[in-house]
C-alpha positions in Angstrom: 73.5 -5.8 9.8 74.3 -2.9 12.0 77.4 -0.7 11.6 78.9 -2.0 14.9 78.8 -5.7 13.8 80.2 -4.9 10.4 83.0 -2.8 11.9 83.9 -5.6 14.3 84.0 -8.1 11.5 86.2 -5.9 9.3 88.8 -5.1 11.9 88.3 -8.2 14.1 88.6 -6.1 17.2 86.6 -5.5 20.4 85.0 -2.1 20.2 84.4 -1.5 23.8 87.2 0.9 24.3 86.5 3.7 21.8 87.3 6.8 23.9 90.6 7.4 22.2 89.3 7.0 18.6 89.6 10.3 16.7 89.0 9.0 13.2 86.4 6.5 12.0 86.3 5.2 8.5 83.1 3.4 7.5 83.6 3.6 3.8 81.7 0.9 1.9 81.2 -1.0 5.2 77.5 -1.8 4.6 74.7 -0.5 2.3 72.2 1.4 4.4 69.7 4.1 3.4 69.8 5.8 6.8 71.5 5.7 10.2 69.3 3.5 12.5 68.7 4.2 16.1 71.1 1.4 17.1 73.8 2.8 14.8 73.3 6.2 16.3 73.8 4.8 19.8 76.9 3.0 18.6 78.4 6.2 17.1 77.6 8.2 20.2 80.1 6.1 22.1 83.0 7.8 20.1 83.5 10.8 22.5 86.8 12.0 20.9 85.8 11.6 17.3 87.1 14.5 15.1 86.6 12.9 11.7 84.1 10.3 10.2 84.0 9.0 6.7 80.7 7.6 5.4 81.6 7.2 1.7 79.6 4.9 -0.4 77.3 3.5 2.3 74.2 4.4 0.3 73.0 7.0 2.8 70.2 9.2 1.5 70.1 11.2 4.8 72.3 12.0 7.7 69.3 13.0 9.8 70.1 10.4 12.6 73.9 11.2 12.7 74.5 11.9 16.4 75.8 15.2 17.7 79.4 14.7 18.7 80.9 18.0 20.0 84.5 17.1 18.9 83.5 16.2 15.3 85.1 18.6 12.8 84.9 16.7 9.5 82.3 14.4 7.9 83.1 12.8 4.6 80.2 11.7 2.6 80.4 10.6 -1.1 77.3 9.0 -2.4 78.2 8.2 -6.0 80.9 6.2 -7.7 84.4 7.3 -7.0 
């Protein structure tokens, strides 16, 4: 399941208005090896994002993480806490 659907299920919110979101916490949301093209398009919608947390998603690469000019911090922990 894509990040967007899992995030909607977790917070039970409509994610159409994401322009004001400055921090996105995806910790343990889903187990994925890489960021898919659809996940990349979803993340590109967060135009004001300054911080993203990708802890314990199972990522082996951040190659497809989109370029977000406002992004200042990426948290990525791959092993047990």
